[in-house]
C-alpha positions as CSV (number, residue, x, y, z in Angstrom):
1,M,-110.7,-3.0,72.8
2,T,-108.1,-0.5,73.2
3,F,-107.8,2.7,75.4
4,N,-104.8,4.9,74.4
5,F,-102.8,5.8,77.0
6,R,-99.1,6.8,78.6
7,R,-97.5,4.6,81.1
8,P,-95.1,5.9,83.4
9,T,-91.6,6.1,82.6
10,P,-89.5,3.7,85.4
11,K,-88.7,6.7,87.1
12,E,-92.2,7.8,87.5
13,M,-93.1,4.7,88.5
14,E,-91.0,4.4,91.4
15,A,-91.9,7.8,92.6
16,I,-95.4,6.4,92.2
17,L,-94.4,3.3,94.5
18,E,-92.5,5.6,97.0
19,E,-95.4,7.7,97.2
20,R,-98.0,4.9,97.4
21,Q,-95.5,3.9,100.8
22,R,-96.0,6.9,102.4
23,M,-99.7,6.6,102.0
24,F,-99.6,3.1,103.6
25,Q,-97.7,4.5,106.2
26,R,-100.2,7.4,106.9
27,F,-103.0,5.1,106.8
28,R,-101.2,3.0,110.1
29,E,-100.8,6.2,111.4
30,V,-104.5,7.2,112.0
31,P,-105.6,7.4,115.6
32,I,-107.4,4.3,116.8
33,E,-110.5,6.7,117.6
34,G,-110.4,7.5,113.8
35,E,-109.5,10.6,111.9
36,M,-111.7,13.0,109.7
37,V,-110.7,13.4,106.1
38,E,-112.2,15.9,103.4
39,W,-113.1,14.6,100.0
40,R,-115.0,16.6,97.5
41,N,-116.2,18.9,100.0
42,R,-117.8,16.4,102.0
43,S,-116.5,15.3,105.4
44,Y,-115.4,11.0,105.9
45,L,-114.3,9.2,109.5
46,V,-111.6,6.8,109.0
47,Y,-109.7,4.2,111.1
48,P,-106.7,2.5,110.9
49,G,-105.5,1.0,108.1
50,V,-108.6,1.9,105.9
51,F,-108.2,3.2,102.3
52,W,-108.9,7.3,102.5
53,P,-111.6,9.0,99.9
54,H,-108.7,9.8,97.4
55,A,-107.9,11.4,93.8
56,D,-108.0,8.0,92.3
57,S,-112.1,8.0,92.4
58,I,-112.6,11.3,91.8
59,A,-113.2,11.2,88.1
60,L,-115.6,8.0,89.0
61,A,-117.3,10.2,91.3
62,E,-117.6,13.2,89.0
63,Y,-118.8,11.0,85.9
64,Y,-121.1,7.8,86.7
65,V,-124.6,8.1,87.0
66,V,-127.2,6.3,89.0
67,K,-130.8,7.1,87.8
68,P,-134.3,7.3,90.2
69,G,-135.0,3.7,91.5
70,E,-132.1,2.4,90.3
71,S,-130.0,-0.1,93.0
72,V,-126.4,0.3,93.9
73,L,-123.6,-2.2,94.8
74,D,-120.1,-0.6,95.6
75,L,-117.1,-3.1,96.0
76,C,-113.9,-2.5,98.0
77,T,-115.8,0.5,99.8
78,G,-113.1,1.5,102.0
79,S,-114.4,4.6,104.0
80,G,-117.7,4.5,101.7
81,N,-116.9,7.6,99.6
82,L,-118.5,6.3,96.6
83,A,-120.9,4.4,98.0
84,L,-122.2,7.4,99.6
85,E,-121.9,9.5,96.8
86,S,-124.9,6.9,95.6
87,A,-126.5,7.6,98.6
88,H,-126.6,11.0,98.3
89,K,-127.6,10.7,94.9
90,I,-130.5,8.6,95.8
91,S,-131.4,10.6,98.8
92,D,-131.6,13.9,96.6
93,L,-134.0,12.1,94.3
94,Y,-136.3,10.5,97.0
95,H,-136.6,14.1,98.1
96,S,-137.2,15.6,94.8
97,G,-140.3,13.4,94.6
98,Y,-138.9,10.3,92.8
99,G,-139.9,7.7,95.4
100,F,-138.1,6.1,97.9
101,G,-135.9,3.7,95.4
102,P,-133.4,0.7,96.4
103,R,-130.8,1.1,98.7
104,V,-126.8,1.2,98.1
105,I,-125.3,-2.0,99.6
106,A,-121.4,-1.1,100.4
107,V,-119.1,-4.0,101.0
108,D,-115.3,-4.6,102.2
109,I,-113.2,-7.1,103.4
110,N,-111.7,-5.3,105.8
111,P,-113.2,-5.0,109.3
112,N,-112.4,-1.1,109.9
113,A,-113.7,-0.1,106.8
114,V,-116.8,-1.6,107.2
115,R,-116.8,0.4,110.5
116,S,-115.8,3.4,109.0
117,A,-118.3,3.2,106.3
118,R,-121.1,2.3,108.7
119,D,-120.2,5.3,111.0
120,N,-119.9,7.8,107.6
121,V,-123.7,6.5,106.9
122,L,-124.7,7.8,109.9
123,L,-122.5,11.3,109.9
124,H,-123.9,11.9,106.1
125,A,-127.7,11.0,107.3
126,V,-128.5,8.2,104.9
127,S,-128.9,5.5,106.6
128,P,-132.6,5.2,104.8
129,F,-130.6,4.6,101.4
130,M,-127.6,2.9,102.3
131,E,-126.1,-0.5,104.0
132,V,-122.7,-1.7,104.9
133,R,-121.6,-5.4,104.6
134,E,-118.3,-7.1,105.5
135,S,-117.5,-9.3,102.3
136,D,-114.7,-10.7,100.2
137,G,-115.5,-8.9,97.2
138,L,-118.6,-10.8,95.9
139,R,-118.3,-14.0,98.0
140,D,-120.7,-12.7,100.6
141,V,-123.0,-10.8,98.4
142,I,-126.4,-12.6,98.4
143,P,-126.9,-15.4,95.8
144,G,-129.4,-13.9,93.4
145,E,-129.1,-10.1,94.5
146,M,-129.3,-8.1,91.6
147,F,-128.0,-4.5,90.7
148,D,-128.7,-1.9,88.0
149,V,-125.5,-0.4,88.7
150,I,-122.2,-1.9,90.5
151,T,-119.3,0.4,91.2
152,G,-115.8,-0.3,92.4
153,N,-112.6,1.5,93.4
154,L,-110.6,-1.9,93.1
155,P,-106.9,-2.2,93.8
156,F,-105.4,-1.8,90.4
157,T,-101.8,-2.4,90.8
158,D,-100.1,-5.8,90.5
159,H,-97.4,-5.7,93.3
160,P,-97.1,-7.8,96.0
161,A,-99.2,-7.0,99.3
162,G,-97.5,-7.6,102.6
163,D,-100.8,-6.6,105.0
164,L,-104.1,-5.7,104.6
165,V,-103.2,-1.8,104.3
166,E,-101.2,-2.9,101.3
167,G,-104.0,-4.9,100.0
168,T,-105.9,-1.5,99.5
169,M,-104.1,-0.6,96.6
170,Y,-102.1,-3.5,95.5
171,D,-103.8,-7.1,93.7
172,P,-101.0,-9.3,93.5
173,G,-101.7,-11.7,90.4
174,L,-104.9,-9.2,89.7
175,H,-107.0,-12.2,92.0
176,V,-109.3,-9.4,92.9
177,W,-109.9,-8.2,89.3
178,R,-110.4,-11.8,87.8
179,D,-112.9,-12.6,90.6
180,F,-114.5,-9.6,89.9
181,F,-115.4,-10.6,86.3
182,G,-115.8,-14.3,87.3
183,G,-118.6,-13.4,89.5
184,I,-120.2,-10.1,88.3
185,D,-122.4,-11.1,85.7
186,S,-124.5,-12.9,88.4
187,H,-125.4,-9.9,90.2
188,L,-125.8,-7.4,87.4
189,N,-129.5,-6.5,86.4
190,P,-130.3,-6.5,82.5
191,G,-129.4,-3.3,81.3
192,G,-127.0,-2.5,84.3
193,R,-124.1,-0.5,84.2
194,I,-120.5,-1.4,85.9
195,Y,-118.1,2.0,86.7
196,L,-114.8,1.0,87.6
197,A,-111.7,3.4,88.6
198,N,-108.3,2.4,87.2
199,A,-104.5,4.5,86.0
200,N,-102.0,4.6,84.2
201,F,-99.9,3.0,86.4
202,G,-102.5,0.4,86.7
203,C,-104.3,-3.0,85.3
204,I,-105.6,-1.1,82.2
205,D,-104.7,-3.9,79.7
206,E,-105.4,-6.4,81.5
207,M,-109.2,-4.6,82.5
208,F,-109.9,-4.6,78.6
209,D,-108.6,-8.2,78.2
210,L,-111.0,-9.3,80.9
211,A,-113.9,-7.0,79.8
212,S,-113.8,-8.6,76.5
213,D,-113.4,-12.2,77.8
214,H,-116.2,-11.8,79.6
215,R,-118.2,-9.9,76.8
216,F,-118.5,-6.5,78.3
217,N,-117.9,-3.3,76.4
218,V,-115.5,-0.5,78.2
219,R,-116.1,3.3,77.8
220,H,-113.5,5.6,79.0
221,I,-116.0,8.4,80.7
222,G,-113.5,10.5,82.6
223,T,-109.9,11.3,84.1
224,N,-108.2,13.1,86.7
225,V,-104.3,14.1,86.3
226,L,-102.2,14.8,89.5
227,E,-98.5,15.5,89.6
228,D,-95.4,15.1,91.5
229,P,-95.4,12.3,90.7
230,H,-97.2,12.4,87.4
231,R,-100.2,10.3,87.8
232,E,-103.5,9.8,85.3
233,F,-106.7,8.3,87.3
234,Y,-109.7,7.0,84.8
235,A,-113.5,5.8,85.1
236,F,-114.4,3.5,83.0
237,E,-118.5,2.8,81.9
238,L,-118.8,-1.2,81.3
239,T,-122.2,-2.8,79.6
240,R,-122.8,-6.0,78.5
241,M,-122.0,-6.5,74.6
242,D,-125.1,-8.5,73.7
243,E,-127.3,-5.6,75.2
């Protein structure tokens, strides 16, 4: 499996890392009572140290699919924005007469992220359709709990992380990704789909290698490009090779 993309130049990468550091500082400066952030025409409450809804997940939000009756798991949920996209999809289907389907489960290791996501569930009035749990990746997902759709905006840059805030974007040694691929098959229903975000400065090659090692096909489904500095954010769909 291959995906043709342009890696950042060393100068571009330096600018990207500087931009990341500014974002970390901004996350730390959020007042204790939280701050409202706009993303895709909706408002989200974030607390200190929580990864904001950002451009890196826009392509994923625009192109991933949830069908009637499908259950969804969202990993590294942050403020819950991507999980809430799923909850809104399920809510819209319900109010269109498709019946009450399975709920969205959103998980994050950061207690403030869990708090943000839970408050955003109430803010968006989708509590019948979404549940938020504290979990280190898949470790605290109930054994045998299965999903039709799994989404994740995992930290995709192999770079040292000094604290939990930097861990929202940096994954030293790509341990989060390795744990993800090592355990995801036991939570994905037959015929299920995985949707992941990544970037031209992220672990694209490693993602394809890990997917192949665990017998998943990878399909590029969308791109979002930002400038100053130049960054390309991608959305991918993964399905089992034998299905």
